[in-house]
KEKE-3310 file (N, C-alpha, C; in steps of 0.2 Angstrom, whole numbers, plus 5000, padded with zeros to 4 digits):
npx = (4964:4950:4933:4917:4902:4891:4896:4900:4888:4882:4890:4889:4876:4878:4879:4882:4884:4870:4858:4862:4871:4884:4886:4885:4871:4857:4843:4832:4835:4844:4860:4862:4860:4846:4829:4824:4836:4842:4832:4833:4846:4845:4836:4844:4854:4846:4842:4854:4857:4847:4850:4863:4859:4851:4861:4870:4861:4860:4870:4880:4891:4903:4901:4892:4901:4910:4903:4899:4912:4916:4906:4910:4923:4920:4913:4924:4934:4928:4915:4915:4927:4923:4911:4917:4926:4917:4910:4919:4922:4909:4908:4913:4904:4892:4880:4866:4867:4874:4866:4855:4863:4868:4856:4852:4862:4860:4847:4850:4860:4851:4842:4852:4855:4843:4842:4853:4853:4846:4853:4866:4863:4866:4869:4857:4841:4833:4819:4811:4802:4805:4815:4810:4812:4822:4833:4844:4843:4832:4837:4847:4839:4832:4842:4846:4834:4834:4846:4842:4831:4838:4846:4836:4831:4842:4844:4832:4828:4839:4837:4824:4827:4836:4827:4817:4825:4827:4816:4807:4798:4783)
npy = (4602:4612:4608:4614:4613:4611:4605:4593:4588:4586:4577:4566:4562:4557:4565:4579:4597:4606:4605:4598:4587:4591:4598:4613:4621:4630:4641:4634:4620:4617:4618:4631:4649:4658:4659:4673:4680:4676:4681:4695:4698:4694:4704:4716:4714:4715:4729:4736:4733:4740:4753:4754:4754:4766:4775:4774:4777:4791:4797:4805:4799:4802:4813:4807:4797:4806:4811:4800:4796:4807:4806:4794:4797:4808:4801:4792:4800:4810:4808:4794:4794:4804:4799:4788:4794:4801:4791:4784:4794:4794:4782:4779:4784:4782:4768:4772:4786:4785:4778:4788:4799:4793:4791:4804:4809:4801:4806:4819:4817:4812:4823:4832:4825:4826:4840:4844:4845:4857:4866:4866:4872:4878:4894:4908:4904:4906:4908:4914:4908:4895:4891:4897:4900:4903:4891:4887:4893:4886:4873:4874:4877:4866:4857:4863:4861:4847:4845:4852:4844:4832:4836:4838:4825:4819:4826:4828:4815:4813:4824:4821:4809:4814:4823:4814:4805:4813:4814:4807:4793:4794)
npz = (5065:5069:5070:5067:5077:5069:5057:5063:5067:5055:5049:5057:5054:5042:5030:5020:5022:5017:5003:4992:4993:4994:4982:4974:4973:4966:4971:4966:4965:4955:4947:4941:4938:4945:4938:4937:4937:4924:4915:4918:4915:4901:4897:4900:4890:4878:4880:4879:4866:4860:4864:4857:4844:4843:4846:4836:4826:4827:4821:4827:4834:4840:4848:4858:4863:4869:4879:4886:4890:4898:4908:4914:4918:4927:4937:4941:4945:4953:4959:4965:4974:4983:4988:4995:5004:5012:5017:5024:5034:5040:5045:5058:5067:5080:5079:5079:5076:5064:5055:5053:5048:5037:5030:5028:5020:5009:5004:5002:4991:4982:4980:4974:4962:4955:4954:4947:4932:4930:4937:4931:4919:4903:4902:4899:4895:4879:4879:4892:4901:4902:4912:4924:4938:4953:4954:4960:4973:4978:4978:4988:4998:5000:5004:5016:5023:5024:5032:5044:5048:5050:5060:5070:5071:5077:5089:5097:5102:5112:5120:5125:5132:5141:5149:5153:5160:5172:5178:5192:5195:5205)
capx = (4960:4944:4927:4911:4897:4886:4899:4900:4881:4880:4895:4886:4870:4881:4877:4886:4880:4866:4853:4864:4876:4890:4886:4883:4864:4853:4837:4827:4838:4849:4866:4862:4857:4838:4826:4824:4843:4842:4828:4836:4852:4843:4833:4849:4857:4842:4842:4860:4857:4843:4854:4868:4856:4849:4867:4872:4856:4860:4876:4884:4894:4909:4898:4890:4906:4913:4898:4900:4918:4915:4902:4915:4929:4917:4912:4930:4938:4925:4910:4917:4931:4919:4907:4921:4928:4911:4908:4925:4920:4903:4908:4915:4899:4887:4875:4860:4869:4877:4860:4852:4867:4868:4849:4852:4866:4856:4842:4854:4862:4845:4840:4857:4854:4837:4843:4859:4851:4844:4859:4871:4860:4870:4867:4850:4837:4829:4812:4812:4797:4808:4817:4809:4813:4829:4833:4850:4841:4827:4841:4850:4834:4830:4847:4845:4829:4837:4851:4838:4827:4843:4848:4831:4831:4848:4844:4826:4829:4843:4834:4819:4830:4838:4822:4814:4829:4827:4809:4807:4791:4782)
capy = (4608:4611:4608:4617:4608:4610:4600:4587:4585:4584:4571:4561:4560:4554:4569:4585:4603:4609:4600:4594:4582:4595:4601:4620:4622:4636:4640:4629:4614:4615:4622:4637:4655:4658:4662:4680:4683:4675:4686:4702:4698:4695:4711:4720:4714:4718:4736:4738:4733:4746:4759:4755:4756:4773:4780:4774:4781:4798:4800:4809:4794:4805:4817:4803:4794:4810:4812:4794:4796:4812:4803:4789:4801:4811:4796:4789:4805:4815:4805:4788:4796:4808:4794:4784:4798:4803:4784:4783:4799:4793:4775:4779:4786:4777:4765:4776:4792:4783:4777:4794:4803:4790:4793:4811:4810:4798:4811:4825:4815:4812:4830:4835:4822:4829:4847:4845:4847:4864:4869:4866:4874:4883:4901:4910:4901:4911:4908:4915:4904:4888:4890:4904:4900:4902:4884:4886:4894:4880:4867:4875:4877:4859:4854:4865:4857:4840:4846:4854:4838:4827:4838:4837:4818:4817:4830:4827:4809:4815:4829:4818:4805:4818:4825:4808:4803:4817:4813:4801:4791:4795)
capz = (5063:5073:5066:5070:5079:5063:5053:5067:5067:5048:5048:5061:5050:5036:5025:5020:5023:5011:5001:4986:4995:4993:4976:4974:4970:4966:4975:4963:4965:4950:4948:4937:4942:4945:4932:4937:4934:4917:4912:4919:4910:4894:4896:4899:4883:4873:4880:4877:4859:4858:4865:4852:4838:4844:4846:4829:4821:4828:4817:4832:4839:4843:4854:4863:4866:4873:4884:4890:4893:4903:4914:4917:4921:4933:4942:4944:4948:4958:4963:4969:4980:4987:4992:4999:5009:5016:5020:5030:5040:5044:5048:5065:5071:5083:5075:5078:5072:5058:5051:5052:5044:5030:5027:5026:5014:5003:5002:4999:4985:4977:4978:4970:4956:4952:4953:4943:4925:4930:4940:4926:4912:4899:4901:4900:4889:4875:4882:4900:4904:4902:4918:4927:4946:4956:4956:4965:4980:4980:4980:4994:5004:5001:5007:5022:5026:5026:5037:5050:5050:5052:5067:5075:5073:5081:5095:5100:5107:5117:5125:5128:5137:5147:5153:5156:5165:5177:5182:5196:5196:5211)
cpx = (4953:4938:4921:4906:4892:4889:4899:4893:4880:4884:4892:4880:4872:4879:4882:4881:4877:4862:4856:4870:4883:4891:4883:4876:4861:4847:4832:4830:4842:4855:4867:4859:4849:4835:4826:4831:4844:4838:4830:4842:4850:4840:4838:4853:4853:4842:4848:4860:4853:4847:4860:4865:4854:4855:4870:4868:4857:4865:4881:4887:4899:4906:4896:4895:4910:4909:4899:4906:4919:4912:4907:4920:4926:4916:4919:4934:4935:4920:4912:4922:4928:4915:4911:4924:4923:4909:4913:4924:4914:4903:4910:4910:4895:4882:4869:4861:4871:4871:4856:4856:4867:4861:4849:4856:4863:4851:4845:4857:4857:4843:4845:4856:4848:4838:4848:4857:4850:4849:4865:4869:4865:4868:4860:4846:4834:4822:4813:4807:4800:4810:4816:4810:4820:4831:4839:4847:4836:4831:4844:4845:4832:4835:4847:4840:4831:4842:4847:4834:4832:4845:4843:4831:4837:4848:4838:4826:4833:4840:4828:4821:4833:4833:4818:4818:4829:4821:4810:4800:4789:4776)
cpy = (4606:4612:4611:4612:4607:4605:4594:4584:4582:4578:4565:4558:4557:4559:4576:4591:4605:4603:4595:4589:4585:4599:4608:4620:4628:4635:4635:4622:4612:4620:4629:4643:4654:4661:4669:4683:4682:4680:4693:4703:4698:4702:4716:4720:4717:4726:4739:4738:4739:4752:4760:4757:4763:4777:4780:4777:4788:4801:4804:4805:4797:4809:4813:4799:4799:4811:4806:4794:4801:4810:4798:4792:4805:4807:4793:4794:4809:4811:4799:4790:4800:4804:4790:4788:4800:4796:4783:4788:4797:4786:4774:4782:4780:4774:4770:4783:4790:4782:4784:4799:4800:4791:4800:4812:4807:4803:4817:4823:4815:4818:4833:4832:4825:4836:4848:4847:4855:4869:4870:4868:4879:4889:4902:4907:4907:4913:4909:4911:4897:4887:4896:4905:4900:4895:4883:4887:4889:4874:4868:4875:4870:4855:4856:4862:4850:4840:4848:4847:4833:4829:4837:4829:4816:4820:4828:4821:4810:4819:4825:4813:4808:4821:4820:4805:4807:4816:4807:4799:4791:4792)
cpz = (5066:5068:5070:5072:5073:5059:5057:5066:5060:5046:5051:5058:5044:5029:5025:5021:5017:5008:4995:4987:4993:4987:4977:4970:4971:4970:4972:4962:4959:4950:4945:4941:4941:4939:4931:4935:4927:4913:4913:4915:4903:4892:4895:4893:4878:4874:4878:4869:4856:4858:4859:4846:4838:4843:4839:4824:4822:4823:4821:4837:4843:4849:4860:4866:4871:4879:4889:4894:4899:4909:4918:4921:4927:4938:4945:4948:4954:4962:4968:4975:4985:4992:4997:5005:5014:5020:5026:5036:5044:5047:5055:5070:5075:5079:5073:5074:5065:5053:5049:5047:5037:5026:5024:5020:5008:5000:4999:4992:4980:4975:4973:4963:4952:4950:4948:4936:4925:4933:4936:4919:4909:4898:4902:4894:4885:4877:4889:4904:4905:4909:4922:4935:4947:4958:4961:4972:4982:4982:4986:5000:5005:5005:5015:5026:5028:5032:5044:5052:5053:5059:5072:5076:5077:5088:5099:5105:5113:5123:5129:5134:5143:5152:5156:5161:5172:5182:5186:5197:5203:5214)
residu = (MET:ALA:ARG:SER:ARG:ILE:GLU:ASP:LYS:ASP:LYS:ASP:LYS:GLY:ARG:SER:ARG:GLY:ARG:GLY:GLY:GLY:ARG:ALA:GLU:GLY:ARG:HIS:GLY:TYR:GLY:GLY:PRO:GLY:PHE:GLY:ARG:VAL:VAL:ALA:GLY:ALA:LEU:GLY:VAL:VAL:LEU:MET:GLY:VAL:GLY:ALA:VAL:LEU:VAL:LEU:GLY:THR:GLY:ASP:VAL:VAL:GLN:VAL:GLY:LEU:TRP:VAL:GLY:GLY:ALA:ILE:LEU:ALA:HIS:ASP:VAL:LEU:ILE:ALA:PRO:LEU:VAL:LEU:GLY:VAL:GLY:LEU:LEU:VAL:ALA:GLY:LEU:ARG:PRO:ARG:VAL:TYR:GLY:THR:VAL:ARG:GLY:ALA:LEU:LEU:VAL:ALA:GLY:CYS:LEU:THR:LEU:VAL:ALA:LEU:PRO:VAL:LEU:LEU:ARG:PRO:GLY:THR:PRO:ALA:ASN:SER:SER:VAL:LEU:PRO:LEU:PRO:TYR:LEU:ARG:GLY:TRP:LEU:THR:ALA:LEU:LEU:ALA:VAL:THR:VAL:VAL:THR:GLY:VAL:LEU:LEU:THR:VAL:PRO:ARG:VAL:VAL:ARG:ALA:LEU:TRP:GLY:ARG:ARG:ARG:PRO:GLY)
# end
């Protein structure tokens, strides 16, 4: 079995790779997770407890359970396969194009998440001043702007390179 040069150097010096003599150590010299992870985990547990108390306090646990179940189902059946499919389609692009398209998809996804509540509003509100604008048109306009900016970012450098390549320094 072949060893790497790094392993050979470490063996020659009489030590194993890493600071701990072969033991798995954290960033701070002990085997456990970092302090920040422990604090984040504890905070997450506290917030889950607060959420559980609030849900139980509403008295409408079944409705909340249906909503959470619907969100999980929508994620597993619709969102995750869509994101994976788009990722597979985009992965074959050149690196520069890939990054630009990925950024545009991220912006479009964020715009959609922000617009989703008003796009899925149930019917016409009793007060006409609550949702007075044509939000569907605004969302589509924003997506069109993202598409145009992406097209410009992908096209302009090619045009500039083509024009610059034709010039001969004189």
